[in-house]
C-alpha positions as CSV (number, residue, x, y, z in Angstrom):
1,M,-51.7,-132.6,46.3
2,T,-50.9,-129.0,47.2
3,L,-49.4,-127.1,44.3
4,T,-46.5,-124.9,45.5
5,V,-44.8,-123.4,42.4
6,R,-46.6,-121.3,39.9
7,A,-45.2,-120.0,36.7
8,A,-44.5,-116.2,36.7
9,Q,-45.6,-115.9,33.1
10,P,-48.8,-117.4,31.6
11,S,-49.0,-120.0,29.0
12,Y,-51.9,-120.0,26.5
13,V,-54.0,-122.3,24.3
14,V,-56.0,-121.3,21.3
15,L,-59.6,-122.7,21.4
16,P,-60.0,-124.7,18.1
17,R,-62.4,-123.6,15.5
18,D,-63.9,-127.0,14.8
19,I,-64.9,-128.1,18.3
20,T,-68.7,-127.9,18.9
21,D,-69.3,-130.2,21.8
22,K,-67.8,-128.1,24.5
23,P,-70.2,-125.3,25.7
24,T,-67.7,-123.8,28.1
25,V,-64.0,-123.1,28.3
26,F,-63.9,-125.2,31.5
27,A,-65.3,-128.2,29.6
28,F,-62.6,-127.8,26.9
29,L,-59.7,-127.4,29.3
30,T,-60.7,-130.5,31.3
31,T,-60.8,-132.6,28.1
32,H,-57.8,-131.0,26.3
33,F,-55.6,-131.3,29.4
34,A,-57.0,-134.5,30.8
35,R,-53.9,-135.4,32.7
36,I,-54.1,-132.3,34.8
37,G,-57.6,-133.3,36.1
38,E,-61.0,-131.6,36.3
39,E,-60.6,-130.5,40.0
40,V,-57.3,-128.8,39.3
41,W,-58.9,-126.7,36.5
42,R,-61.9,-126.0,38.6
43,Q,-59.7,-124.6,41.4
44,R,-57.6,-122.6,39.0
45,I,-60.6,-120.9,37.5
46,L,-62.1,-120.3,41.0
47,D,-58.8,-118.8,42.1
48,G,-58.7,-116.4,39.1
49,K,-55.8,-118.1,37.4
50,V,-57.5,-118.5,33.9
51,H,-58.2,-115.5,31.8
52,W,-58.7,-114.0,28.3
53,R,-56.0,-112.1,26.4
54,D,-57.3,-108.8,27.8
55,G,-57.0,-110.1,31.4
56,S,-60.7,-110.6,32.0
57,L,-61.3,-113.7,34.1
58,I,-62.9,-116.9,32.9
59,A,-65.5,-118.4,35.1
60,L,-66.7,-122.0,35.3
61,D,-69.7,-121.1,33.0
62,T,-67.9,-118.9,30.5
63,A,-68.9,-119.8,27.0
64,Y,-66.5,-121.4,24.6
65,R,-65.2,-118.9,22.0
66,P,-63.6,-120.5,18.9
67,M,-60.1,-119.2,18.0
68,A,-59.8,-117.1,21.2
69,R,-56.7,-117.4,23.4
70,V,-57.1,-118.7,26.9
71,Y,-54.3,-117.9,29.3
72,Y,-53.4,-120.0,32.4
73,Y,-50.5,-120.5,34.8
74,R,-48.6,-123.8,35.0
75,E,-48.1,-125.2,38.5
76,V,-46.1,-128.0,39.9
77,P,-45.6,-129.4,43.4
78,I,-41.8,-129.0,43.4
79,E,-39.8,-127.5,40.6
80,T,-36.5,-129.0,39.5
81,K,-33.6,-126.6,39.7
82,V,-31.0,-126.4,36.9
83,P,-27.6,-125.6,38.4
84,F,-26.1,-124.1,35.2
85,E,-26.2,-120.5,34.1
86,E,-27.4,-118.9,30.8
87,H,-25.4,-116.2,29.2
88,I,-26.3,-113.3,26.9
89,L,-23.9,-113.3,23.9
90,F,-25.5,-110.4,22.0
91,Q,-28.4,-108.0,22.6
92,D,-30.0,-105.1,20.8
93,D,-33.5,-103.7,20.5
94,N,-34.7,-106.6,18.4
95,V,-33.0,-109.8,19.5
96,I,-31.1,-111.6,22.2
97,L,-28.6,-114.3,21.2
98,A,-28.1,-116.4,24.3
99,Y,-26.2,-119.5,25.5
100,K,-28.6,-122.1,26.9
101,P,-27.0,-124.6,29.3
102,H,-27.7,-128.3,29.2
103,F,-30.9,-129.5,31.0
104,L,-32.6,-126.1,30.9
105,P,-35.8,-125.9,28.8
106,V,-36.4,-122.9,26.6
107,T,-40.0,-122.5,27.7
108,P,-42.1,-124.0,30.5
109,S,-42.6,-127.7,30.1
110,G,-43.1,-130.7,32.4
111,N,-41.8,-130.1,35.8
112,Y,-40.2,-126.8,34.8
113,V,-42.4,-123.6,35.1
114,N,-39.9,-120.8,36.0
115,E,-36.7,-122.8,35.5
116,C,-36.6,-122.1,31.8
117,L,-34.5,-119.8,29.5
118,V,-37.4,-117.4,28.7
119,H,-38.2,-116.7,32.3
120,R,-34.5,-116.3,33.3
121,L,-33.9,-113.9,30.5
122,R,-37.0,-111.9,31.3
123,L,-35.8,-111.6,34.9
124,R,-32.3,-110.7,33.9
125,T,-33.3,-108.0,31.4
126,G,-36.7,-106.8,32.7
127,I,-38.1,-107.4,29.2
128,D,-41.4,-109.3,29.4
129,T,-41.8,-109.8,25.6
130,I,-38.8,-112.1,25.1
131,A,-39.8,-115.2,23.1
132,P,-37.8,-117.9,21.2
133,A,-37.5,-117.8,17.5
134,H,-36.8,-121.6,17.2
135,R,-36.4,-124.8,19.3
136,L,-33.5,-126.2,21.2
137,D,-34.0,-129.4,23.1
138,R,-33.8,-129.3,26.9
139,E,-30.9,-131.7,26.8
140,T,-29.0,-129.7,24.2
141,A,-26.8,-126.7,25.1
142,G,-25.8,-123.8,22.9
143,V,-26.7,-120.7,21.0
144,I,-30.4,-119.8,20.6
145,L,-32.1,-116.8,19.0
146,M,-34.7,-114.9,21.1
147,T,-36.9,-112.1,19.8
148,I,-37.9,-109.0,21.7
149,Q,-40.5,-107.1,19.7
150,P,-43.8,-108.9,19.1
151,E,-44.5,-106.9,15.9
152,T,-41.3,-108.0,14.2
153,R,-41.2,-111.6,15.6
154,H,-42.6,-113.1,12.4
155,L,-39.6,-111.8,10.4
156,Y,-37.2,-113.9,12.5
157,H,-39.5,-117.0,12.2
158,Q,-39.3,-116.5,8.4
159,L,-35.5,-116.8,8.4
160,F,-36.0,-120.5,9.3
161,V,-38.8,-121.0,6.7
162,D,-36.6,-119.5,4.0
163,D,-33.4,-121.4,5.1
164,A,-31.7,-118.0,5.6
165,I,-30.1,-119.0,8.9
166,R,-27.1,-121.3,9.3
167,K,-26.9,-123.5,12.4
168,D,-23.7,-125.5,13.2
169,Y,-23.5,-128.0,16.0
170,Q,-20.7,-130.0,17.8
171,A,-21.2,-133.5,19.1
172,I,-19.3,-136.4,20.6
173,A,-20.2,-140.0,19.8
174,K,-18.7,-143.4,20.4
175,L,-17.1,-144.7,17.2
176,P,-17.7,-148.2,15.7
177,P,-14.8,-150.6,15.8
178,E,-14.2,-150.4,12.0
179,I,-13.5,-146.6,12.1
180,I,-11.2,-146.9,15.1
181,E,-9.3,-149.7,13.4
182,Q,-8.9,-147.7,10.1
183,Y,-7.7,-144.7,12.0
184,Q,-5.2,-146.7,14.1
185,K,-3.8,-148.2,10.8
186,G,-3.5,-144.8,9.2
187,C,-6.1,-145.7,6.6
188,L,-8.6,-143.0,7.6
189,T,-8.1,-139.3,6.7
190,L,-9.9,-136.6,8.7
191,P,-12.3,-135.0,8.2
192,Q,-14.7,-137.8,7.1
193,H,-18.0,-136.5,5.8
194,W,-21.5,-137.9,5.5
195,T,-24.6,-136.5,3.9
196,V,-27.7,-138.0,5.6
197,K,-31.1,-137.8,4.0
198,N,-34.0,-140.0,5.2
199,R,-37.6,-139.9,6.2
200,M,-38.3,-139.3,9.9
201,Q,-41.6,-139.7,11.7
202,P,-42.7,-140.0,15.4
203,G,-41.8,-143.3,16.9
204,E,-43.1,-145.2,20.0
205,P,-43.4,-143.4,22.4
206,S,-44.5,-140.5,20.3
207,F,-41.9,-138.0,21.7
208,T,-39.2,-140.0,20.0
209,M,-38.4,-140.1,16.3
210,Q,-37.6,-142.9,13.9
211,V,-36.4,-143.4,10.4
212,V,-38.9,-145.0,8.0
213,E,-39.1,-145.9,4.3
214,G,-40.2,-143.2,2.0
215,E,-39.2,-139.9,0.5
216,A,-36.6,-138.0,2.6
217,N,-38.0,-135.2,4.7
218,S,-34.8,-134.6,6.7
219,H,-31.2,-133.6,5.7
220,S,-28.0,-133.2,7.7
221,E,-24.4,-132.7,6.8
222,I,-22.1,-134.5,9.3
223,S,-18.3,-134.5,9.6
224,L,-15.9,-136.4,11.8
225,V,-13.1,-134.0,12.6
226,A,-11.1,-135.6,15.5
227,I,-10.7,-138.9,17.2
228,K,-9.6,-139.6,20.8
229,D,-9.5,-143.3,22.0
230,D,-13.0,-144.7,21.0
231,L,-14.7,-141.3,20.7
232,G,-15.2,-138.9,17.8
233,L,-15.7,-135.2,17.7
234,F,-18.3,-134.2,15.0
235,H,-19.4,-131.0,13.3
236,L,-23.0,-131.1,12.2
237,S,-25.2,-128.9,10.1
238,P,-28.9,-129.6,10.0
239,I,-30.3,-128.5,6.7
240,T,-33.8,-129.3,7.8
241,G,-35.2,-129.0,11.3
242,K,-37.0,-132.1,12.4
243,T,-37.3,-132.9,16.1
244,H,-34.2,-134.8,17.4
245,Q,-32.9,-134.8,13.8
246,L,-29.2,-134.8,14.6
247,R,-29.6,-137.4,17.3
248,V,-31.5,-139.7,14.9
249,H,-29.1,-139.1,12.0
250,M,-26.1,-139.9,14.1
251,L,-27.8,-143.1,15.2
252,S,-28.6,-144.0,11.6
253,L,-24.8,-143.9,11.0
254,G,-24.2,-146.3,13.8
255,M,-22.7,-143.6,16.1
256,P,-25.3,-142.5,18.7
257,L,-24.4,-139.4,20.7
258,L,-22.7,-139.8,24.0
259,N,-25.1,-139.7,27.0
260,D,-28.2,-139.8,24.9
261,R,-31.1,-141.0,27.1
262,F,-33.4,-141.5,24.1
263,Y,-31.3,-143.2,21.4
264,P,-30.6,-146.0,20.7
265,N,-32.5,-147.1,23.8
266,L,-35.1,-145.1,25.8
267,L,-33.8,-145.1,29.3
268,P,-36.3,-145.1,32.3
269,K,-37.5,-141.6,33.3
270,G,-35.6,-140.3,36.3
271,P,-33.7,-137.3,37.6
272,D,-31.0,-135.8,35.4
273,N,-27.4,-136.8,36.0
274,I,-25.8,-133.4,35.6
275,A,-22.4,-135.0,35.4
276,T,-23.3,-136.7,32.1
277,P,-25.0,-134.2,29.8
278,L,-25.9,-135.1,26.2
279,K,-22.9,-134.3,24.1
280,L,-24.7,-132.1,21.6
281,M,-24.0,-128.3,21.4
282,A,-25.6,-125.7,19.1
283,Q,-22.2,-124.0,18.7
284,R,-22.7,-121.4,16.1
285,L,-25.5,-119.3,14.5
286,R,-25.2,-117.2,11.4
287,F,-27.8,-114.9,9.8
288,I,-28.5,-111.4,8.5
289,D,-30.9,-109.6,10.9
290,P,-34.0,-108.8,8.8
291,V,-34.7,-105.6,10.9
292,S,-31.3,-104.1,11.6
293,G,-29.3,-105.6,8.7
294,I,-26.6,-106.7,11.0
295,R,-24.7,-109.8,9.8
296,H,-24.6,-112.0,12.9
297,D,-22.0,-114.8,13.5
298,I,-22.4,-115.8,17.1
299,Q,-20.5,-118.7,18.7
300,C,-20.1,-120.3,22.1
301,S,-17.3,-122.5,23.4
302,G,-17.4,-126.0,22.1
303,F,-16.7,-129.3,23.8
304,E,-13.3,-130.0,25.3
305,F,-11.9,-132.9,23.4
């Protein structure tokens, strides 16, 4: 297969310290990224598309160096285009707070190499050091914090470790019949609030998450704030940051998010339906900038409801 789209920015992998059976970088790459295939890696190396951090090229017989970074360029036959635009909501010398649209990944992944928020922002600003401070699922839209200066990036990561940043989401979900009935009878007062704490771990397949027995490792605060027909508008605050946490917590309440392709049932892999995005929005981000001292409170438009 002829590869036609190459990432403009390299990805990298750190060579693990404890691997001793791979004499060359080539041998490691073909095993670690087995799905890509040995011949693809061979050609990438021969074409000069694999290198060390200082830019020096890696050859087929280059020796394995534990803990060194190997840089390479992702390639795909045809890249999926995302027909929605990102927006910069705030920018200074240290950070960019941006709006990420539905379906756009934050960094290169899968069939997306240049169609990602990082690359779009680098092109828009001319700043090649932009990198995300946290995750936001490809299916989720909303506000995300991007860092600019590599030497201060760790200070923004620490905000999440120290629980010093507040994230607020909006979501739309289908309501169970008992809630609709109570609301129609005038027996339900809004907002309704739930505190959800449970234990989450990877499910099957491993890119999904599930609730299991055991000590809670996830915590969300969820409020139902409006009802329209059989749908509810929710405000959600994730106290912890597990993968798919809000989606799984809403499912655990019996109210899976509208247009969720993973929960409650994993739908077959296929092209995105841009007319039915996941109804989950990272609507607000609040924190004190550890470098500038600015008190940020950045919001994007929520869902029409």
